[in-house]
C-alpha positions as CSV (number, residue, x, y, z in Angstrom):
1,M,79.5,70.5,63.5
2,T,78.3,67.4,66.1
3,A,76.7,69.2,69.5
4,E,79.8,66.6,71.1
5,Y,82.0,69.4,69.8
6,Q,81.0,73.7,69.2
7,S,82.2,75.4,66.0
8,I,85.0,77.4,67.5
9,K,86.3,80.9,66.2
10,T,89.3,82.5,67.3
11,K,92.5,84.0,66.1
12,R,94.1,81.1,68.4
13,T,92.2,78.3,67.1
14,F,94.7,75.9,68.7
15,E,94.5,77.0,72.3
16,I,90.9,76.7,72.0
17,V,90.9,73.1,71.4
18,V,93.4,72.4,74.0
19,S,90.8,73.8,77.2
20,L,88.0,71.7,74.8
21,L,90.0,68.9,74.8
22,K,91.2,69.5,78.7
23,E,87.9,69.8,79.8
24,K,86.3,66.3,78.5
25,I,89.8,64.7,79.7
26,F,89.3,66.4,83.4
27,S,85.7,65.9,83.8
28,G,85.8,62.1,82.9
29,E,84.2,62.3,80.3
30,K,87.3,61.1,78.1
31,Q,89.0,58.5,79.7
32,P,93.2,57.4,80.1
33,G,94.0,55.3,77.1
34,D,90.6,56.2,75.0
35,R,91.5,58.0,71.7
36,L,91.0,61.2,70.1
37,P,89.7,61.4,67.1
38,T,91.9,61.7,64.6
39,E,93.0,65.2,63.0
40,R,90.2,64.8,60.4
41,D,87.9,63.3,62.5
42,M,88.3,66.4,64.8
43,A,88.6,69.2,62.8
44,R,85.5,68.7,61.4
45,M,83.9,68.2,64.2
46,A,84.7,71.0,65.6
47,E,84.8,73.1,62.5
48,V,88.7,74.1,62.2
49,S,91.9,73.7,60.2
50,R,93.5,70.6,60.9
51,S,96.9,71.9,61.5
52,A,94.9,74.1,64.4
53,V,93.8,70.4,65.6
54,R,97.5,68.9,64.9
55,E,98.7,71.8,67.1
56,A,96.6,70.8,69.7
57,Y,97.5,67.5,70.1
58,H,101.5,68.2,70.4
59,A,100.8,70.8,73.4
60,L,98.5,68.5,75.2
61,E,101.4,65.7,74.3
62,M,104.0,68.3,75.3
63,L,102.0,68.8,78.7
64,G,101.9,65.2,79.6
65,I,98.6,64.5,78.8
66,V,98.0,62.5,75.6
67,E,100.6,60.3,74.1
68,I,100.7,60.7,70.1
69,R,101.6,57.6,68.8
70,K,103.1,56.1,65.2
71,G,102.4,53.3,63.3
72,A,99.1,51.5,61.8
73,S,97.9,51.2,65.2
74,G,98.7,54.6,66.0
75,G,97.0,57.4,67.5
76,T,96.6,60.3,70.2
77,F,96.0,58.4,72.7
78,I,95.1,59.7,76.5
79,R,97.8,58.9,79.2
80,E,98.0,57.7,82.5
81,P,98.1,60.5,84.7
82,S,101.7,61.3,85.4
83,H,104.6,63.6,87.8
84,D,107.0,64.0,84.3
85,P,105.4,67.5,83.9
86,I,106.5,68.8,87.1
87,T,109.8,66.5,86.8
88,Q,110.8,68.5,83.9
89,N,109.8,72.3,85.4
90,I,111.9,72.0,88.5
91,S,114.6,69.7,86.7
92,N,114.6,73.1,85.1
93,L,114.9,74.8,87.6
94,I,117.5,73.7,88.2
95,R,119.2,74.1,85.4
96,L,119.2,77.6,85.3
97,R,120.2,77.2,88.8
98,R,117.0,79.1,91.0
99,I,117.0,75.8,93.1
100,S,119.9,74.1,95.0
101,L,120.7,70.6,96.9
102,S,120.4,72.2,100.2
103,E,116.3,73.4,98.9
104,I,115.8,70.2,97.4
105,T,116.9,68.6,101.1
106,E,114.6,70.9,103.1
107,T,112.0,70.0,101.0
108,R,112.6,66.2,101.2
109,L,112.8,66.4,105.0
110,L,109.7,68.1,105.4
111,M,107.7,65.9,103.0
112,E,108.9,62.8,103.9
113,K,108.6,63.4,107.8
114,N,105.3,63.9,106.9
115,I,104.9,61.2,104.9
116,A,106.5,58.9,107.6
117,E,103.3,60.0,110.3
118,L,101.1,59.1,107.3
119,A,102.4,56.0,107.0
120,L,102.6,54.9,110.5
121,K,98.5,55.4,111.1
122,K,98.2,53.9,107.4
123,I,100.9,50.8,107.1
124,T,99.7,47.3,105.9
125,P,101.7,43.9,106.4
126,E,101.5,44.0,102.2
127,D,103.5,47.2,102.9
128,F,105.9,46.0,104.5
129,L,106.3,43.2,102.1
130,K,107.3,46.3,99.6
131,L,109.2,48.3,101.1
132,E,111.6,44.7,103.0
133,Q,112.1,43.7,99.1
134,C,113.2,47.3,97.8
135,V,116.0,46.5,101.0
136,E,116.5,42.7,100.0
137,D,117.1,44.4,96.0
138,A,119.3,46.5,97.0
139,M,121.9,43.9,98.6
140,D,121.3,41.5,96.1
141,H,122.7,44.1,93.8
142,V,125.4,45.0,95.9
143,K,126.4,41.3,96.1
144,K,126.7,41.0,92.4
145,G,128.9,44.1,92.3
146,I,126.0,46.7,90.8
147,R,124.3,50.0,92.7
148,A,121.6,49.8,93.5
149,R,120.1,52.9,93.2
150,E,117.0,52.2,91.5
151,D,116.2,50.1,94.5
152,N,116.6,52.7,96.8
153,I,115.1,55.3,95.4
154,R,112.1,53.1,95.5
155,F,112.3,52.8,98.8
156,H,111.4,56.3,99.2
157,I,108.6,55.8,96.5
158,C,107.1,53.5,98.0
159,L,106.9,54.9,101.6
160,A,105.1,57.7,99.7
161,E,102.7,55.3,98.4
162,I,102.0,54.2,102.3
163,S,100.7,57.6,103.1
164,R,97.9,56.9,100.3
165,N,98.1,60.6,99.3
166,K,98.1,60.9,96.0
167,L,98.5,64.7,95.6
168,L,101.8,64.3,98.2
169,L,103.0,61.2,96.3
170,T,103.2,63.3,92.9
171,V,105.3,65.7,94.3
172,Y,107.3,64.0,96.6
173,S,107.9,61.6,92.7
174,S,108.9,64.7,91.1
175,V,111.0,65.8,93.8
176,M,112.6,62.2,94.1
177,D,112.8,61.6,90.4
178,L,115.4,65.0,90.6
179,F,117.3,63.4,93.5
180,N,118.3,60.5,91.7
181,L,119.4,62.4,88.8
182,L,121.6,64.4,91.1
183,L,122.7,60.8,92.9
184,K,123.4,59.2,89.7
185,E,127.2,60.6,88.8
186,K,127.8,60.2,92.6
187,A,126.4,56.4,93.7
188,S,129.2,53.7,94.8
189,L,128.5,50.1,95.6
190,E,129.4,50.9,99.4
191,M,126.9,54.2,99.5
192,S,124.3,51.7,98.5
193,E,124.8,49.7,101.2
194,I,124.4,51.9,103.4
195,I,121.8,53.2,102.6
196,A,120.3,50.5,102.2
197,Q,120.9,49.5,106.0
198,E,120.0,52.5,107.0
199,H,117.1,51.9,105.2
200,K,116.3,48.2,107.7
201,E,116.2,50.8,110.6
202,I,113.3,52.4,109.3
203,I,111.3,49.7,108.7
204,R,112.2,49.1,111.8
205,L,111.2,51.6,113.9
206,L,107.9,51.6,111.4
207,R,107.2,48.2,112.8
208,N,107.6,49.7,116.0
209,G,105.3,52.5,115.9
210,E,108.2,54.4,117.4
211,T,107.4,58.0,115.7
212,R,109.9,60.7,117.1
213,P,112.6,57.3,116.9
214,L,111.4,57.4,113.7
215,L,111.6,61.1,112.8
216,D,114.9,61.5,114.0
217,C,116.2,59.0,111.8
218,L,114.5,60.0,108.4
219,D,116.0,63.4,109.6
220,K,119.9,62.1,109.7
221,H,119.3,59.8,106.7
222,I,118.3,62.0,104.4
223,R,121.1,64.6,105.3
224,K,123.5,62.2,104.9
225,A,122.4,61.3,101.6
226,S,122.4,65.2,100.6
227,E,126.4,65.5,102.6
228,R,127.6,62.2,100.2
229,L,126.5,64.3,97.5
230,V,128.7,67.0,98.3
231,D,131.8,65.2,99.8
């Protein structure tokens, strides 16, 4: 046993291994990209069975904290922070019919209006370029006969990034992931172009620093987007 990993004696040993590793990761002792000890080494250092370590690593993978890679250069690596687990949990609720489209719309309205107010205070010339690039990419795809769903979703994620609020961005990204899934079957070339044009107007209002018109524009834009899904 090493000083780094204390001996573990419990019926549900893998849960203790999970807690131990989460503590080291969340404290910053272990960083994204770091490779965790092999099952054999971890079992030896913590004085537990390899099966307990294996179960712990798989539990951490399910939580989106680590990635298990196969092959000669494989192993268990700490992942970059991701909102995927949040998205999956919300997605499960939707599939169980506990969250409706109207509730997603209400959530978007509440969050994106706050995002817009923060963006008005923090937006930079580089941020405007990113937003404009999303619109240009969308219009280019439409001209080529390609639906621009991803470009239009990316516009809203870029807007959330301008808030410089990581928690807000994480939760909002999960909401937009789910909206993207709902939009997938309904998106059309005409819809893609309309949305991109509406994004142009949002950029114009951001440039002018007009809070009330911007919030009203977003309200109308988000409500229309949801209405198109049920038409």
